[in-house]
VOBA-1610 file (N, C-alpha, C; in pm, whole numbers, padded with zeros to 5 digits, always signed):
BEGIN
Val+00084-09755-02977Val-00062-09749-02961Val-00117-09635-03045Gln-00216-09667-03127Gln-00286-09565-03204Gln-00420-09539-03137Leu-00453-09412-03120Leu-00575-09373-03050Leu-00665-09292-03141Gln-00792-09325-03140Gln-00890-09256-03224Gln-01005-09211-03135Ala-01015-09080-03114Ala-01122-09024-03031Ala-01243-08991-03117Ser-01360-09006-03058Ser-01485-08973-03127Ser-01592-08938-03025Gly-01706-08890-03075Gly-01819-08863-02988Gly-01843-08717-02957Gly-01756-08631-03003Gly-01777-08489-02981Gly-01894-08436-03061Gly-01931-08311-03032Gly-02041-08251-03105Gly-02086-08122-03039Leu-02201-08074-03086Leu-02261-07952-03034Leu-02378-07989-02944Val-02379-07935-02824Val-02485-07966-02729Val-02519-07841-02650Gln-02641-07832-02605Gln-02682-07718-02522Gln-02634-07737-02378Ala-02618-07626-02310Ala-02580-07630-02169Ala-02679-07717-02092Gly-02625-07799-02003Gly-02708-07893-01928Gly-02720-08028-01994Gly-02677-08037-02118Gly-02686-08162-02192Gly-02571-08256-02162Tyr-02562-08361-02244Tyr-02459-08462-02219Tyr-02402-08512-02352Leu-02281-08566-02340Leu-02213-08633-02450Leu-02134-08749-02393Arg-02105-08846-02476Arg-02019-08957-02439Arg-01905-08967-02540Leu-01786-08943-02493Leu-01668-08955-02578Leu-01615-09098-02571Ser-01561-09143-02682Ser-01495-09273-02689Ser-01356-09256-02746Cys-01270-09345-02707Cys-01134-09346-02760Cys-01096-09491-02785Ala-01085-09527-02912Ala-01052-09663-02949Ala-00902-09675-02970Ala-00843-09780-02915Ala-00699-09801-02923Ala-00667-09923-03007Ser-00556-09915-03075Ser-00507-10030-03151Ser-00355-10033-03138Gly-00297-10148-03167Gly-00153-10160-03158Gly-00111-10239-03036Arg-00029-10178-02953Arg+00023-10246-02835Arg-00089-10277-02735Thr-00056-10355-02635Thr-00153-10399-02536Thr-00216-10280-02465Phe-00342-10259-02492Phe-00415-10145-02438Phe-00424-10151-02287Ser-00445-10270-02234Ser-00473-10283-02091Ser-00352-10248-02004Gly-00236-10234-02062Gly-00118-10201-01983Gly-00100-10054-01955Tyr-00186-09970-02009Tyr-00169-09826-02000Tyr-00276-09760-01914Thr-00233-09659-01841Thr-00327-09564-01784Thr-00380-09479-01898Met-00511-09455-01898Met-00571-09376-02006Met-00626-09246-01949Gly-00602-09138-02022Gly-00647-09009-01974Gly-00716-08928-02081Trp-00787-08828-02037Trp-00848-08729-02125Trp-00795-08591-02087Phe-00762-08514-02187Phe-00723-08375-02172Phe-00814-08291-02261Arg-00813-08162-02238Arg-00890-08074-02326Arg-00816-07943-02345Gln-00842-07881-02459Gln-00778-07754-02493Gln-00881-07661-02553Ala-00907-07553-02482Ala-00997-07450-02532Ala-00917-07352-02618Pro-00984-07281-02707Pro-00913-07185-02794Pro-00831-07085-02715Gly-00705-07071-02751Gly-00619-06973-02686Gly-00571-07013-02548Lys-00599-07136-02507Lys-00560-07180-02373Lys-00470-07303-02380Asp-00408-07334-02269Asp-00324-07453-02261Asp-00409-07579-02259Arg-00347-07691-02290Arg-00414-07819-02279Arg-00416-07861-02133Asp-00533-07890-02082Asp-00550-07921-01940Asp-00594-08065-01917Phe-00549-08120-01807Phe-00590-08253-01765Phe-00737-08252-01728Val-00808-08360-01765Val-00950-08374-01729Val-00971-08493-01636Ala-00921-08610-01677Ala-00943-08731-01598Ala-00849-08842-01643Phe-00823-08938-01553Phe-00756-09060-01594Phe-00822-09181-01528Val-00798-09296-01591Val-00843-09424-01536Val-00725-09520-01541Ser-00707-09594-01434Ser-00595-09688-01427Ser-00615-09804-01523Trp-00509-09885-01540Trp-00515-09993-01637Trp-00628-10091-01609Ser-00659-10111-01481Ser-00765-10206-01444Ser-00903-10141-01441Gly-00905-10010-01443Gly-01032-09940-01427Gly-01068-09913-01283Gly-00985-09960-01192Gly-01019-09949-01050Gly-00991-09815-00988Ile-00907-09736-01051Ile-00872-09604-00998Ile-00906-09500-01103Thr-00980-09399-01062Thr-01011-09286-01148Thr-00979-09157-01072Tyr-00950-09054-01149Tyr-00917-08925-01088Tyr-00961-08816-01182Tyr-01014-08706-01125Tyr-01073-08600-01206Tyr-01020-08464-01166Ala-01016-08376-01264Ala-00992-08236-01234Ala-01112-08182-01156Asp-01086-08087-01069Asp-01194-08032-00988Asp-01307-07975-01073Ser-01273-07922-01188Ser-01372-07856-01272Ser-01475-07951-01330Val-01446-08080-01332Val-01539-08177-01391Val-01588-08280-01291Lys-01534-08277-01172Lys-01569-08376-01071Lys-01719-08373-01042Gly-01779-08491-01042Gly-01922-08500-01018Gly-02007-08490-01144Arg-01946-08447-01256Arg-02020-08434-01382Arg-01969-08531-01488Phe-01840-08558-01488Phe-01779-08647-01588Phe-01745-08780-01523Thr-01755-08886-01601Thr-01716-09019-01554Thr-01631-09087-01660Ile-01510-09126-01622Ile-01421-09197-01714Ile-01429-09345-01683Ser-01424-09426-01788Ser-01428-09571-01772Ser-01355-09635-01890Arg-01332-09765-01880Arg-01266-09834-01990Arg-01318-09976-02001Asp-01308-10028-02121Asp-01343-10166-02150Asp-01221-10227-02219Asn-01141-10300-02144Asn-01018-10355-02201Asn-01045-10460-02307Ala-01158-10526-02299Ala-01193-10625-02401Ala-01219-10558-02536Lys-01264-10433-02531Lys-01294-10359-02654Lys-01185-10258-02687Asn-01079-10253-02606Asn-00970-10157-02628Asn-01023-10015-02639Thr-01114-09979-02552Thr-01179-09850-02561Thr-01190-09785-02423Val-01168-09655-02420Val-01191-09576-02300Val-01303-09477-02330Tyr-01383-09450-02230Tyr-01500-09364-02247Tyr-01494-09248-02147Met-01566-09144-02182Met-01590-09039-02085Met-01732-08988-02103Gln-01814-09017-02004Gln-01949-08967-02001Gln-01946-08827-01941Met-02000-08732-02015Met-01998-08592-01971Met-02142-08545-01955Asn-02181-08518-01832Asn-02316-08474-01801Asn-02315-08329-01752Ser-02430-08269-01750Ser-02444-08130-01701Ser-02340-08040-01765Leu-02328-08048-01895Leu-02226-07972-01964Leu-02247-07822-01954Lys-02136-07750-01948Lys-02138-07604-01935Lys-02065-07544-02054Pro-02094-07420-02088Pro-02021-07355-02198Pro-01870-07359-02178Glu-01824-07352-02056Glu-01680-07355-02029Glu-01618-07492-02053Asp-01699-07593-02081Asp-01646-07724-02118Asp-01609-07730-02267Thr-01643-07626-02340Thr-01612-07621-02482Thr-01461-07629-02505Ala-01420-07727-02584Ala-01277-07749-02608Ala-01261-07866-02705Val-01139-07883-02752Val-01103-08007-02820Val-01056-08105-02713Tyr-01113-08222-02714Tyr-01082-08324-02614Tyr-00990-08430-02675Tyr-00884-08459-02603Tyr-00784-08555-02647Tyr-00776-08673-02551Cys-00767-08793-02605Cys-00736-08907-02522Cys-00587-08939-02536Ala-00534-08999-02433Ala-00391-09027-02432Ala-00362-09148-02343Ala-00246-09208-02366Ala-00205-09327-02293Ala-00074-09302-02221Ala-00068-09344-02096Ala+00051-09325-02014Ala+00098-09456-01954Val+00229-09464-01933Val+00284-09581-01865Val+00272-09565-01714Ser+00282-09441-01667Ser+00271-09414-01524Ser+00135-09459-01471Arg+00136-09506-01348Arg+00012-09557-01291Arg-00088-09446-01264Gln-00044-09333-01220Gln-00133-09220-01193Gln-00075-09100-01267Ala-00142-09059-01371Ala-00085-08960-01461Ala-00179-08843-01479Thr-00137-08726-01433Thr-00217-08605-01449Thr-00144-08499-01529Val-00022-08527-01571Val+00061-08429-01642Val+00082-08475-01785Gln+00077-08381-01878Gln+00089-08416-02020Gln+00215-08496-02051Thr+00324-08459-01987Thr+00451-08524-02020Thr+00456-08670-01977Gln+00363-08714-01896Gln+00356-08854-01857Gln+00291-08941-01966Tyr+00227-08877-02061Tyr+00153-08950-02164Tyr+00239-08965-02288Val+00243-09086-02340Val+00332-09116-02452Val+00260-09131-02585Tyr+00132-09157-02582Tyr+00053-09169-02704Tyr-00069-09078-02694Trp-00101-09013-02807Trp-00211-08917-02810Trp-00301-08944-02930Gly-00431-08923-02910Gly-00525-08927-03019Gly-00533-08792-03087Gln-00616-08782-03189Gln-00621-08662-03272Gln-00714-08554-03218Gly-00797-08585-03120Gly-00887-08485-03063Gly-01026-08489-03125Thr-01124-08454-03043Thr-01262-08442-03090Thr-01321-08317-03028Gln-01391-08238-03111Gln-01442-08109-03068Gln-01572-08124-02990Val-01576-08060-02874Val-01699-08050-02795Val-01735-07903-02784Thr-01856-07869-02823Thr-01904-07731-02816Thr-02033-07729-02737Val-02036-07648-02632Val-02153-07637-02547Val-02208-07496-02560Ser-02330-07485-02609Ser-02393-07354-02629Ser-02473-07314-02506Ser-02477-07186-02482Ser-02549-07136-02363Ser-02694-07107-02394
//
């Protein structure tokens, strides 16, 4: 599976962005899809995942209530709507694909996209 993330950019605090991750290659619908982020000088952290059917979602506490992950299997795309953005959300955001049904750990993910930069100004 090849993953291409897009939709990052510069936004003011309180604003919003919608990230997309387009997949190609193997059957997209068979994978749990997740988003991670990495701020400068910090580890890559889990943000959210969505199950293969879209019926199960899970979020890191830091984004719960502000971010929404979804997927469109017909379009081989996963999305993350990010609202009420804060400066601490600034990071490179990565999408990834996992075989595990519920995946919150990096090592569960087998395919990774190249990342898209999100910068939130105060």
